[in-house]
N, C-alpha and C positions, 0 to 999 in steps of 0.2 A: 504493500500500500504506500503510494507516494502522497506526501502532504505538502501544502504551501502555507505561507504566512499571510494572515489577513492584512498585514502591513505592506506586503510586497509579494505579489503572485509569483514572481520569479524566484523567491526565496524558498526553495524546495528541499525536502529531506525525506528520509525513510521513517517508518513507524517507530522503530527502535530508538532512533535519535530524537524524534519528537517527544516520545514518552519520557525519555531520560532527561531531556532539557526543559520540558514543560512549556516554556516560552520560546518563541523564535528569537534569534539574535537582534532583530529590529524591534523587539517588544510586542510583535503581533502574536495572534493565536493561530495554532495550526488547524488546518482544515483539509479533509480528504480531497485530493486532486480529482478523483473520480469516484462517484458512488454508483454501483450497478443498479439499474432499475429492473427489479425482479418481476417475472410474469406472475399472473394470478395463480398458476399451478404451484409455484413455490410456496406461496402463503397458504393455499388450500391444503398442501401436503403437510402442514403443521397442525391441522385441526385435531384436537384431542391429545396432542403431545403435552407432557408436563413442561413446566417452565425451563428446566435445565436442558431438556432435549431441544426445545426451540432455540435456546442460547447456543447450543452446539451447532445447530444448522446455520444460524446467522454468522457465528464466528468462523465456520468453515468457508463461508463466502468472503467475509471481510478480512480475515487474518490468514488466509491460505498461504500467502508468501512470507508471512512473518514468523509463524511458529509451525513446528512439525505437527502431525496429527496427534501424536502422544502428548505434546506440550499443550495443544489446544484442549485436549481432553482433561489434562491436569488442571488447567486454569478454570474450566467450567466446574469440575468436581470440587475445587477449593472454594469457589465463589458462590455458586448457586446451590446452597444447602438448605434453603428455606423457600416457602411458597409465597405467591402474591395472590391471595384469594379475591374473587370478584363477588361483591355483595350487592344484591338488589335492594335499593331503597324504596322505589316506587315504580310505576309503569314506565317512567321516562328516564330516571336517573339511577346509575349504578356507581358503586364505590370500589375503586381498586386499592386494596390495602397493601401498602408497600412497607409496613412497619413490623414485619415478623422476623427480621434479622437480629443479630446480636445486640445492636444498640437501639433497636426499635425505631428506625428511621430509614427512608428510602435510600439514603446515601450509602447504606451497607452494600448495596449491589455494586456501585462504582468503586468504592474504596477497597473491597475485598478482591474484586477483579484486578484492580491496579496492583495491589500487593502481590497477587499471584503472578502477574506479568513481570514485575520487577524482580521477584524471586527467581524466575527463569533467567532473566537477563544477568542477575548477579552471579548465578551459578555458572552461566556460560562464560562470563568475563572476569570473574573473581576480583571484583572491585567494590569498594564501599560507596554508598549513595546517601546523600543528605536530602531529606524532604523538608521543605518549608512551606507551610500552608496557612491560610487565614480561615477563620470560622466565625459564624454568627450563631453557632449552636451545634447542629447535627453533623456537619462535616468533621469537626474536631473529634467527636466521639467515634464516628465511623473510621476515620483514618487511624486514630490511636489504637482502637481495637484491632483493626485489620493488620497493622504493622507491628504491634507490640511483640517484642521478642524476636523479630525477624533478623536473622544474621546478616551483617553487612549493611544495615540500614539504620540511620538515626533520624528522628522526626522532631521538628520544631513547629509547634502550633501557636499561632498568634490569634488572640481573641480580645474583644473590647471589654474593658473592665466594667463590671456592673450591668452588662447588657446581654448576658446569657443566663438562662434559668439555672438555679442552683443544681438541679439534678443533671442537666446537660453538662454543666461545668465539671461536676464530679466525674463524669464519664471519661474525661480526657485529662484531668489534672491529678488523678490519684494513682496512675499506673507506674510512673517512674521508669527505671531501666533506660531504654533507648528513646523514651518519649519525654520531651521537654515542653512545658506549657508556658508561654509568654503572655502575661496579662498586660495589655497595652492601654495606656491612659489616653483613650481616644475612641473613635467609632470603628465600625467594621470597615468602612471605606479607608480609614487610616491604616488598618491592618493589611488590606489589599495593596495599598500604595507601598507599604514597607516591604511586602513580599516581592513586588516588582522591582523595587529599588535594590534588594539583595541580589537579584539576578543581573543587575547592571553594575554591581560593585566589583571592581577588579581585585580588591583584597580578598573578598569572600570567594570569588570564582577561581582565584589562583590556589586556594587551599581546600575547596570543597567541590565535589561533583553534585551540583544542585539539581533538584527537580521539585515539582509541586504536585500536591494531591488534590488541589482545588479543581473545580470544574473547568478551570483554565486548561488543565491537562486533558488531552483528547482521550486518554485511556479511561477517564471517568465517564465519558459520554457514551462510548460504544455499548457497555453493558446496560445502560439505561434505555437504550433502544429496545432491548429485549422485552421488557414488561409492557411497553406500548403494543408491540406485535402480539404478545401473548394475550393481553386483555381484549384487544379488538377482535382477534380471530375467535376467541371463546365466546365473546358477546354475540357475534354473528351466529355462531354455532348454536347457542342457547335459543336464539330466535327462530332459526331456520332448520336446525339439524345439520347444517353444513355451512361452510364459508362461501360467500358469494359477494361480488361487487355489483350485482344487478341494480339498475336504477330503480327497481320496484322496492328495494329494501330500504328501511329507514337508515339514514346516514348516522355515523358515529361522530360525536363532537367531544374532544378532550378538554376539560377545564383543568388547568395546571396552576396550583399555587406557586407563585414565582417571586424570587428575590434576586439571585444572581443570574437567573435564566439559563442555567445549564440543563435543568430538567426539560424545559420546553425546547431547547436547542436539540437535545437528544431525540425528542419526538419529531422535530422537523427533519433531522437527518434520515430517520426511518421513513418519513413521509416522502422524501425525495427518492427513496428507493422503491416507492410504489405501494407502501403498506396501506391497508384499508381504513384510513381516517378521512373524514370530510374536511374538518377544519379544527382550529384550536381556540381556546379562550385563555388569554393571559390574565389571570386573576391575581391582584396584588392588594396590599394594604395601602395606607396613605402615602407610602413611598411609590408613587405611581408615574415615574418618568417614562416608562415604556407605554402604558396606556395613553399617556399624553401624546407621545409620538404617533401612535396608531391613529389617534383622533385628529391631530393637527399637522402631522408631518414634520415636526421639529423636535430634536432630541436635546434636552437641557438637563444635564446631571445636576443633582442638588445634594445638600447635606442630608444624610439619612435621619429619619425621625424614629423614635422608639415606640413600639407597639406591643400588644400581647402576642402577636405572631412574629416573634423576634427574628426568626431565621430569614424573614423576608424584608428586614430593615436594611435595604441597600439603596443608596441614592445614585450610584453609578455602576450598574451591573456590567461585569466584564464580558459576559457572553453575548451582549447586544451586538458587539462587533461581528460575531459569527452569524447572528441573525441577519444583519445588514449584508454580509457577504453572500449568504445563501440566496438573497433576493437582489443581488447586484445593486444595492443601494436604492432599490425601487420601492418607495413607500406604498404606492397603490397596490403593487403585487403582494407585499407583505400584509397589508390591511385586508385583502381579500381572503387570506388564509387564517388570519389571527384577529380576534376581537379582543380589545382591551377592556378591563373592568377593575374597579378598585372600591374598597370598603373600609370604613373606619372601625375602631374597636367596639363601639356600641352596636353596630350592625353585626359584627362578628359574634359578640356575646349573645345577641338575640337569636342568631342562627343556631348556635350550639344548643340553646334551650329549646327552641322550636323543633329542631330535628329530634331531640330526645322525647319531647312531649308527643310528637306526631308519629315517630317511627321506632322509638326506643333504641336509637342508635346514637353512640357517643362519638363526637368529632373533636379533634384537637383544634386550636385556633387557626392553623394553617389550612387544614382540610375544610374548615367552615368557610374560609374565604373562597376556596375553590368551589364549594357548593353554591355559594351566593352567585358567583359568576355564571355557573351552569344554570341555575334556576332563572336568572334574569335574561340570559341570552340564548336559551334553547328555543328553536323554532319548530313549527309543525313539520312532521316527517323526519325528526332527528331524535337519536338516543344520546343521552348525556353520560359521559364517563368522567368521574371526578377522581383525581389522584389524591389518595390519602397518604400524606407524606410522613406523618409521625404519630406515634402512639399518644393518646391523650394523657396518660400517666406521666409523661415527661414535663407536664405543665401543671403541677399540683395546685399552685396558688390560684390560677384561673379556674381550673376545673372544680376545685372545692368551693370556690365562691359561687359558681353557677349551678353546679350539680352536686351538692354536698352528699358525701357518702356513696356516690354512684361508681366512681372510678377507683378500681383497686390497683394498687401498685404491684406490677410483676416482680417476681422474686429477684430477677437479675438487676432491677433498679433498686430494690430495697436493700440489697447487699452492699451497694456502694455508698449509701447515705451516710454511714458512720465512718467512712474512710477519710484519712487526712488529705486535705488538698495540698498539692505541691505545685506551685507556680512561681514564676519570676516576674515581679512587677517592673515594667519598663515604660519610660516616656515614649511618645509616638515619634521617635527619632531613629534614623538609620544607625547612628553611632552606637546606641544602646543595644539594638538588636544584633548588630555585627559583633559586639563584645561577647554576647552570649553564645552566638554560633561558633566563634573561633575558640572560645574556652572549651567547648565540647569537642 
């Protein structure tokens, strides 16, 4: 698989180099130079397959020239060890539960796959790799769990002080060993800026083989394509008994709770391969720079604002560059495929309570935002698919306030509550972050 930089289409490299470097030398994000458009028979042939088998079939197409057959099998077996159940909410809306992995968030798919890929690379090349990544919550937990104890890999996780839920924070600040958590006195956007600055810093680059595990890294997005394919095919099959893209079938619309927009970008990559989705809804909280762009055609990054759906508190989403690239900077083309929607905390709280009252289903704040987008923008002749990105138990303060006594804490979360937090408090300055990286 050849890839190019969003900053310069002539800046090309292979998949291995793109994954190991994270960012292109010019600061751009890597994109596949060519995505094969698969025929209906390819998708139809996956009907009834479990999630891991679908992953294997997709990776056999995308990564055929990158990994051997046995390596592709190894990666899938290490990463896809849990399911993504499809839950029917009502006649029009289904929920895709992506929170059944080790850290109870959708990012487990991407982080575990990337860890498996880098383990293969490290084994082949016998070199140490330093991962530096920013998180507003779930990425840190997924990356920390995915890479904890991995030989030849050290991980540095930057997160905004006071802006991550306590349980989320414990998931990546209590492990120690090869995992270092840096508590940044700033916002998530500051954390992203510092990660990019590290990649441009000659002192760091001369001493460390850097890569990133954010959705900046293309290795995070490929596995996220899998559950879009899985859910759409199974939703068609539930309705018809088989997969079909017939015009007589109700079209499937995906509502994606969005912050840094890696999850939506993964769906768009699969969409470009011809997978059976009609369109997308980009559902955000009050950090709505992308819905604003879709509405008015102008992208204006802003300082992020804090909300109860904290993983979406992003004012300058990195993956928007990839979205623009996929549509050749054509606003009208993007707006035909993606509808923007945004909701404030009060609306999010109301949705959580209403869905429980009406359906006895519990949504976390991020999923509730996705549900609101789907409910508002679903049209006649469409089926809605809402991506449930995190388990509600990860947000005990909000859930106990709205649905007291309803959400039970899973054992794996309860076990970390009493663990000692280990983090390094740093100002939002490159010098401070560099000192920590080079000491390690």
